[in-house]
A tleap script that builds the chain and sets N, CA, C and O, in Angstrom:
source leaprc.protein.ff14SB
mol = sequence {
  NMET VAL GLY ILE THR ASN ALA MET PRO ALA
  ILE PRO LEU ASP GLY GLY PHE LEU TYR ARG
  ASP TRP ILE ASP THR ILE VAL SER LYS ALA
  ARG LYS GLY LEU GLU GLN LYS ASP ARG ASP
  ARG TYR VAL ASN SER ILE VAL MET THR THR
  SER LEU PHE VAL LEU PHE LEU ILE MET TRP
  GLN LEU ILE GLY PRO ARG VAL CLEU
}
set mol.1.N position { 0.819 -1.197 0.000 }
set mol.1.CA position { 0.000 0.000 0.000 }
set mol.1.C position { 0.862 1.260 0.000 }
set mol.1.O position { 0.519 2.251 -0.645 }
set mol.2.N position { 1.975 1.221 0.720 }
set mol.2.CA position { 2.837 2.401 0.755 }
set mol.2.C position { 3.430 2.663 -0.626 }
set mol.2.O position { 3.517 3.815 -1.052 }
set mol.3.N position { 3.834 1.618 -1.322 }
set mol.3.CA position { 4.408 1.787 -2.655 }
set mol.3.C position { 3.403 2.334 -3.644 }
set mol.3.O position { 3.736 3.196 -4.457 }
set mol.4.N position { 2.184 1.847 -3.585 }
set mol.4.CA position { 1.141 2.340 -4.487 }
set mol.4.C position { 0.798 3.790 -4.163 }
set mol.4.O position { 0.620 4.609 -5.064 }
set mol.5.N position { 0.708 4.097 -2.886 }
set mol.5.CA position { 0.413 5.469 -2.480 }
set mol.5.C position { 1.527 6.413 -2.911 }
set mol.5.O position { 1.252 7.533 -3.342 }
set mol.6.N position { 2.765 5.984 -2.804 }
set mol.6.CA position { 3.899 6.821 -3.175 }
set mol.6.C position { 3.952 7.067 -4.678 }
set mol.6.O position { 4.527 8.066 -5.112 }
set mol.7.N position { 3.373 6.190 -5.475 }
set mol.7.CA position { 3.391 6.342 -6.933 }
set mol.7.C position { 2.248 7.199 -7.459 }
set mol.7.O position { 2.169 7.434 -8.664 }
set mol.8.N position { 1.374 7.666 -6.600 }
set mol.8.CA position { 0.249 8.500 -7.052 }
set mol.8.C position { 0.761 9.812 -7.639 }
set mol.8.O position { 1.788 10.330 -7.201 }
set mol.9.N position { 0.044 10.354 -8.635 }
set mol.9.CA position { 0.513 11.590 -9.272 }
set mol.9.C position { 0.182 12.848 -8.472 }
set mol.9.O position { -0.458 13.764 -8.989 }
set mol.10.N position { 0.603 12.893 -7.245 }
set mol.10.CA position { 0.430 14.076 -6.405 }
set mol.10.C position { 1.827 14.579 -6.048 }
set mol.10.O position { 2.722 13.780 -5.771 }
set mol.11.N position { 2.012 15.863 -6.052 }
set mol.11.CA position { 3.343 16.459 -5.956 }
set mol.11.C position { 4.169 16.055 -4.737 }
set mol.11.O position { 5.362 15.809 -4.917 }
set mol.12.N position { 3.658 15.965 -3.546 }
set mol.12.CA position { 4.577 15.609 -2.462 }
set mol.12.C position { 5.101 14.177 -2.561 }
set mol.12.O position { 6.051 13.826 -1.863 }
set mol.13.N position { 4.516 13.363 -3.394 }
set mol.13.CA position { 4.924 11.974 -3.541 }
set mol.13.C position { 5.858 11.826 -4.743 }
set mol.13.O position { 5.921 12.707 -5.601 }
set mol.14.N position { 6.583 10.705 -4.799 }
set mol.14.CA position { 7.523 10.485 -5.903 }
set mol.14.C position { 6.825 10.425 -7.248 }
set mol.14.O position { 7.367 10.899 -8.246 }
set mol.15.N position { 5.641 9.855 -7.290 }
set mol.15.CA position { 4.890 9.785 -8.539 }
set mol.15.C position { 4.566 11.172 -9.077 }
set mol.15.O position { 4.477 11.363 -10.290 }
set mol.16.N position { 4.390 12.129 -8.194 }
set mol.16.CA position { 4.110 13.505 -8.612 }
set mol.16.C position { 5.283 14.137 -9.328 }
set mol.16.O position { 5.101 14.879 -10.293 }
set mol.17.N position { 6.490 13.846 -8.860 }
set mol.17.CA position { 7.673 14.396 -9.515 }
set mol.17.C position { 7.903 13.731 -10.870 }
set mol.17.O position { 8.306 14.394 -11.826 }
set mol.18.N position { 7.650 12.437 -10.955 }
set mol.18.CA position { 7.737 11.750 -12.249 }
set mol.18.C position { 6.675 12.277 -13.201 }
set mol.18.O position { 6.939 12.484 -14.386 }
set mol.19.N position { 5.486 12.490 -12.684 }
set mol.19.CA position { 4.393 13.019 -13.492 }
set mol.19.C position { 4.727 14.424 -13.989 }
set mol.19.O position { 4.454 14.749 -15.145 }
set mol.20.N position { 5.310 15.256 -13.135 }
set mol.20.CA position { 5.678 16.615 -13.548 }
set mol.20.C position { 6.732 16.585 -14.648 }
set mol.20.O position { 6.641 17.355 -15.604 }
set mol.21.N position { 7.731 15.709 -14.531 }
set mol.21.CA position { 8.749 15.597 -15.580 }
set mol.21.C position { 8.147 15.108 -16.887 }
set mol.21.O position { 8.534 15.566 -17.962 }
set mol.22.N position { 7.197 14.174 -16.800 }
set mol.22.CA position { 6.538 13.653 -17.993 }
set mol.22.C position { 5.725 14.750 -18.679 }
set mol.22.O position { 5.785 14.894 -19.900 }
set mol.23.N position { 4.973 15.514 -17.908 }
set mol.23.CA position { 4.185 16.620 -18.471 }
set mol.23.C position { 5.108 17.679 -19.062 }
set mol.23.O position { 4.800 18.247 -20.110 }
set mol.24.N position { 6.236 17.955 -18.409 }
set mol.24.CA position { 7.193 18.930 -18.922 }
set mol.24.C position { 7.737 18.488 -20.279 }
set mol.24.O position { 7.910 19.315 -21.174 }
set mol.25.N position { 8.004 17.214 -20.435 }
set mol.25.CA position { 8.483 16.698 -21.713 }
set mol.25.C position { 7.431 16.852 -22.798 }
set mol.25.O position { 7.742 17.238 -23.925 }
set mol.26.N position { 6.198 16.553 -22.458 }
set mol.26.CA position { 5.112 16.673 -23.440 }
set mol.26.C position { 4.898 18.126 -23.843 }
set mol.26.O position { 4.737 18.425 -25.026 }
set mol.27.N position { 4.895 19.030 -22.868 }
set mol.27.CA position { 4.685 20.455 -23.168 }
set mol.27.C position { 5.847 21.007 -23.991 }
set mol.27.O position { 5.629 21.795 -24.911 }
set mol.28.N position { 7.071 20.608 -23.676 }
set mol.28.CA position { 8.216 21.119 -24.432 }
set mol.28.C position { 8.205 20.620 -25.872 }
set mol.28.O position { 8.665 21.327 -26.768 }
set mol.29.N position { 7.685 19.406 -26.113 }
set mol.29.CA position { 7.591 18.908 -27.487 }
set mol.29.C position { 6.413 19.536 -28.229 }
set mol.29.O position { 6.497 19.781 -29.433 }
set mol.30.N position { 5.332 19.792 -27.526 }
set mol.30.CA position { 4.142 20.353 -28.171 }
set mol.30.C position { 4.301 21.843 -28.455 }
set mol.30.O position { 3.839 22.330 -29.486 }
set mol.31.N position { 4.943 22.560 -27.560 }
set mol.31.CA position { 5.117 24.015 -27.694 }
set mol.31.C position { 6.609 24.318 -27.727 }
set mol.31.O position { 7.186 24.703 -26.709 }
set mol.32.N position { 7.234 24.150 -28.882 }
set mol.32.CA position { 8.691 24.247 -28.987 }
set mol.32.C position { 9.246 25.643 -28.737 }
set mol.32.O position { 10.352 25.759 -28.209 }
set mol.33.N position { 8.539 26.693 -29.086 }
set mol.33.CA position { 9.061 28.043 -28.951 }
set mol.33.C position { 8.765 28.685 -27.597 }
set mol.33.O position { 8.966 29.888 -27.428 }
set mol.34.N position { 8.301 27.917 -26.660 }
set mol.34.CA position { 7.877 28.447 -25.368 }
set mol.34.C position { 9.077 28.676 -24.454 }
set mol.34.O position { 9.973 27.835 -24.379 }
set mol.35.N position { 9.094 29.801 -23.769 }
set mol.35.CA position { 10.175 30.085 -22.831 }
set mol.35.C position { 10.043 29.201 -21.599 }
set mol.35.O position { 8.966 28.675 -21.319 }
set mol.36.N position { 11.137 29.040 -20.866 }
set mol.36.CA position { 11.167 28.179 -19.692 }
set mol.36.C position { 10.169 28.630 -18.629 }
set mol.36.O position { 9.508 27.801 -18.002 }
set mol.37.N position { 10.061 29.934 -18.429 }
set mol.37.CA position { 9.151 30.463 -17.418 }
set mol.37.C position { 7.694 30.133 -17.757 }
set mol.37.O position { 6.930 29.716 -16.887 }
set mol.38.N position { 7.318 30.319 -19.009 }
set mol.38.CA position { 5.951 30.015 -19.430 }
set mol.38.C position { 5.676 28.513 -19.391 }
set mol.38.O position { 4.591 28.084 -19.000 }
set mol.39.N position { 6.662 27.723 -19.798 }
set mol.39.CA position { 6.504 26.271 -19.761 }
set mol.39.C position { 6.333 25.777 -18.335 }
set mol.39.O position { 5.511 24.898 -18.075 }
set mol.40.N position { 7.103 26.335 -17.411 }
set mol.40.CA position { 6.960 25.959 -15.994 }
set mol.40.C position { 5.575 26.319 -15.472 }
set mol.40.O position { 4.990 25.571 -14.689 }
set mol.41.N position { 5.055 27.448 -15.899 }
set mol.41.CA position { 3.721 27.855 -15.466 }
set mol.41.C position { 2.655 26.888 -15.972 }
set mol.41.O position { 1.760 26.504 -15.220 }
set mol.42.N position { 2.747 26.493 -17.244 }
set mol.42.CA position { 1.810 25.520 -17.806 }
set mol.42.C position { 1.903 24.187 -17.071 }
set mol.42.O position { 0.889 23.611 -16.675 }
set mol.43.N position { 3.122 23.708 -16.894 }
set mol.43.CA position { 3.337 22.407 -16.249 }
set mol.43.C position { 2.825 22.439 -14.814 }
set mol.43.O position { 2.148 21.508 -14.379 }
set mol.44.N position { 3.138 23.487 -14.085 }
set mol.44.CA position { 2.690 23.571 -12.690 }
set mol.44.C position { 1.171 23.634 -12.581 }
set mol.44.O position { 0.595 23.055 -11.659 }
set mol.45.N position { 0.523 24.321 -13.498 }
set mol.45.CA position { -0.938 24.383 -13.432 }
set mol.45.C position { -1.571 23.041 -13.769 }
set mol.45.O position { -2.565 22.660 -13.152 }
set mol.46.N position { -1.019 22.320 -14.732 }
set mol.46.CA position { -1.545 20.995 -15.069 }
set mol.46.C position { -1.344 20.028 -13.918 }
set mol.46.O position { -2.257 19.284 -13.560 }
set mol.47.N position { -0.159 20.036 -13.340 }
set mol.47.CA position { 0.148 19.113 -12.244 }
set mol.47.C position { -0.666 19.457 -11.005 }
set mol.47.O position { -1.134 18.554 -10.313 }
set mol.48.N position { -0.843 20.719 -10.712 }
set mol.48.CA position { -1.627 21.108 -9.541 }
set mol.48.C position { -3.088 20.713 -9.715 }
set mol.48.O position { -3.719 20.234 -8.773 }
set mol.49.N position { -3.627 20.911 -10.910 }
set mol.49.CA position { -5.010 20.513 -11.179 }
set mol.49.C position { -5.186 19.009 -11.009 }
set mol.49.O position { -6.161 18.559 -10.406 }
set mol.50.N position { -4.256 18.239 -11.534 }
set mol.50.CA position { -4.328 16.787 -11.397 }
set mol.50.C position { -4.197 16.364 -9.942 }
set mol.50.O position { -4.919 15.474 -9.491 }
set mol.51.N position { -3.296 16.984 -9.209 }
set mol.51.CA position { -3.108 16.644 -7.791 }
set mol.51.C position { -4.364 16.952 -6.982 }
set mol.51.O position { -4.760 16.162 -6.124 }
set mol.52.N position { -4.985 18.083 -7.247 }
set mol.52.CA position { -6.222 18.418 -6.543 }
set mol.52.C position { -7.354 17.469 -6.904 }
set mol.52.O position { -8.186 17.139 -6.058 }
set mol.53.N position { -7.390 17.027 -8.164 }
set mol.53.CA position { -8.404 16.064 -8.583 }
set mol.53.C position { -8.205 14.722 -7.881 }
set mol.53.O position { -9.176 14.100 -7.451 }
set mol.54.N position { -6.964 14.276 -7.765 }
set mol.54.CA position { -6.674 13.027 -7.043 }
set mol.54.C position { -7.058 13.170 -5.575 }
set mol.54.O position { -7.637 12.249 -4.999 }
set mol.55.N position { -6.750 14.293 -4.970 }
set mol.55.CA position { -7.130 14.534 -3.580 }
set mol.55.C position { -8.648 14.525 -3.431 }
set mol.55.O position { -9.177 13.963 -2.472 }
set mol.56.N position { -9.348 15.146 -4.377 }
set mol.56.CA position { -10.805 15.139 -4.346 }
set mol.56.C position { -11.348 13.717 -4.426 }
set mol.56.O position { -12.274 13.366 -3.695 }
set mol.57.N position { -10.779 12.893 -5.312 }
set mol.57.CA position { -11.242 11.517 -5.445 }
set mol.57.C position { -11.022 10.711 -4.166 }
set mol.57.O position { -11.860 9.892 -3.789 }
set mol.58.N position { -9.900 10.948 -3.507 }
set mol.58.CA position { -9.637 10.254 -2.235 }
set mol.58.C position { -10.619 10.718 -1.170 }
set mol.58.O position { -11.177 9.904 -0.434 }
set mol.59.N position { -10.828 12.020 -1.089 }
set mol.59.CA position { -11.759 12.543 -0.089 }
set mol.59.C position { -13.186 12.086 -0.387 }
set mol.59.O position { -13.962 11.845 0.539 }
set mol.60.N position { -13.537 11.966 -1.655 }
set mol.60.CA position { -14.878 11.529 -2.014 }
set mol.60.C position { -15.125 10.094 -1.549 }
set mol.60.O position { -16.244 9.754 -1.163 }
set mol.61.N position { -14.105 9.263 -1.583 }
set mol.61.CA position { -14.241 7.887 -1.100 }
set mol.61.C position { -14.570 7.857 0.393 }
set mol.61.O position { -15.242 6.941 0.866 }
set mol.62.N position { -14.101 8.850 1.121 }
set mol.62.CA position { -14.343 8.905 2.562 }
set mol.62.C position { -15.635 9.625 2.896 }
set mol.62.O position { -16.366 9.193 3.787 }
set mol.63.N position { -15.932 10.713 2.201 }
set mol.63.CA position { -17.075 11.560 2.547 }
set mol.63.C position { -18.306 11.215 1.725 }
set mol.63.O position { -19.424 11.298 2.234 }
set mol.64.N position { -18.129 10.832 0.476 }
set mol.64.CA position { -19.241 10.591 -0.430 }
set mol.64.C position { -20.300 9.623 0.081 }
set mol.64.O position { -21.486 9.943 0.002 }
set mol.65.N position { -19.931 8.461 0.600 }
set mol.65.CA position { -20.967 7.540 1.084 }
set mol.65.C position { -21.785 8.098 2.245 }
set mol.65.O position { -22.945 7.724 2.415 }
set mol.66.N position { -21.207 8.972 3.030 }
set mol.66.CA position { -21.940 9.550 4.154 }
set mol.66.C position { -22.903 10.642 3.693 }
set mol.66.O position { -23.928 10.879 4.332 }
set mol.67.N position { -22.577 11.297 2.600 }
set mol.67.CA position { -23.407 12.372 2.080 }
set mol.67.C position { -24.631 11.797 1.366 }
set mol.67.O position { -25.750 12.287 1.520 }
set mol.68.N position { -24.393 10.765 0.595 }
set mol.68.CA position { -25.475 10.172 -0.184 }
set mol.68.C position { -26.191 9.204 0.700 }
set mol.68.O position { -27.154 8.570 0.268 }
savepdb mol mol.pdb
quit
């Protein structure tokens, strides 16, 4: 369970850093003329959105059954 949790695409975990590098590679190939500062902004917003979505899904597993 610890290994699976650590591989999740959330930034404080190792999977989050791998996910950020993967997204950075995709953005750099898709937008070749983009400056480093702008590319970092795009990558950080994508990774943060994904991390918040994963957190929401985890919280929904805990709170959702009690709400419905």
